[in-house]
C-alpha positions as CSV (number, residue, x, y, z in Angstrom):
1,M,90.1,124.2,93.9
2,D,91.4,120.3,95.2
3,E,94.6,121.1,95.2
4,F,95.5,117.2,96.1
5,G,93.7,116.3,93.1
6,E,96.0,118.5,90.7
7,V,98.7,116.3,91.6
8,F,97.5,113.9,89.7
9,D,96.7,115.5,86.1
10,T,99.7,115.4,84.8
11,L,101.2,112.5,86.9
12,Q,100.7,108.9,86.0
13,I,101.8,105.7,87.8
14,K,102.8,103.4,85.8
15,N,103.2,99.7,86.8
16,P,104.6,97.6,84.1
17,S,103.5,93.5,83.7
18,L,106.2,91.5,84.1
19,N,104.8,88.4,83.9
20,E,104.0,88.4,80.4
21,L,107.3,87.5,79.8
22,E,108.8,83.9,79.3
23,K,112.2,83.6,80.5
24,I,112.3,84.1,84.8
25,E,116.0,85.4,84.2
26,D,114.4,88.2,82.4
27,R,111.5,89.2,84.5
28,A,114.4,88.8,88.0
29,T,116.1,91.4,85.9
30,L,114.0,93.6,85.1
31,Y,112.3,93.5,88.2
32,Y,116.2,93.9,89.9
33,L,116.6,97.0,86.8
34,L,113.9,99.0,88.2
35,D,114.8,99.4,91.5
36,H,118.2,99.7,91.6
37,P,118.2,101.6,88.0
38,Q,121.4,103.1,88.6
39,E,122.9,98.8,87.8
40,W,121.9,100.0,84.4
41,S,125.0,101.5,83.6
42,N,126.9,98.1,84.7
43,L,125.6,96.4,81.2
44,S,126.7,95.6,78.0
45,K,124.8,98.3,75.3
46,R,123.5,95.0,74.0
47,K,122.1,93.7,76.9
48,K,120.5,97.5,77.8
49,E,119.2,97.2,74.6
50,K,117.6,94.2,75.1
51,Y,116.1,94.9,77.8
52,R,114.5,98.3,77.2
53,K,112.9,97.4,74.1
54,M,111.3,94.0,76.7
55,L,109.9,97.5,78.9
56,K,108.7,99.2,75.5
57,E,106.9,95.6,74.9
58,I,105.7,94.8,77.9
59,K,102.2,96.0,78.3
60,E,101.6,98.6,81.8
61,E,98.5,99.1,84.1
62,D,97.7,102.6,84.9
63,I,97.9,102.5,89.1
64,T,97.7,105.8,89.2
65,P,93.6,105.5,90.4
66,V,94.9,103.5,93.3
67,F,97.1,106.6,94.6
68,K,94.5,109.3,94.2
69,K,91.9,106.6,95.8
70,A,95.0,106.9,98.7
71,L,95.4,110.6,99.1
72,E,91.2,111.1,99.7
73,K,91.5,108.3,102.4
74,K,94.5,110.0,103.7
75,K,93.6,114.1,102.9
76,A,92.7,115.5,106.7
77,E,95.4,113.4,107.7
78,L,97.7,115.1,105.9
79,M,96.5,119.0,105.9
80,A,96.5,118.7,109.8
81,Q,99.7,117.0,109.8
82,L,100.6,120.2,107.3
83,G,98.8,122.9,109.9
84,S,101.2,121.5,112.3
85,W,104.2,121.5,111.2
86,F,104.2,125.2,109.8
87,K,102.4,126.2,112.9
88,N,105.2,125.1,114.6
89,Q,108.1,126.2,112.4
90,Y,106.1,129.9,112.3
91,K,106.8,130.1,116.3
92,I,110.3,128.5,116.1
93,F,110.9,132.2,113.7
94,E,109.5,134.4,116.2
95,H,111.8,133.4,118.3
96,C,114.8,134.5,116.4
């Protein structure tokens, strides 16, 4: 069983294509809101509805395969790091 591969069985990573938007102000605002989600609370109700609607209508590219491929490349390195970390944790608990 490939536990690393299972991470992506239910997870989908999508990248909204904001370049579809005509107005650069809308693109800039959405980029900012996506990078700083806490800022949604500073928008008026009307603006929130406007930008949420835009996000729903924008095509999204599924970039999950890119992450799967990167994980496969780093799998051995990650397993070694985890093994080393757990081995060191076990040594620490032996001395308690």
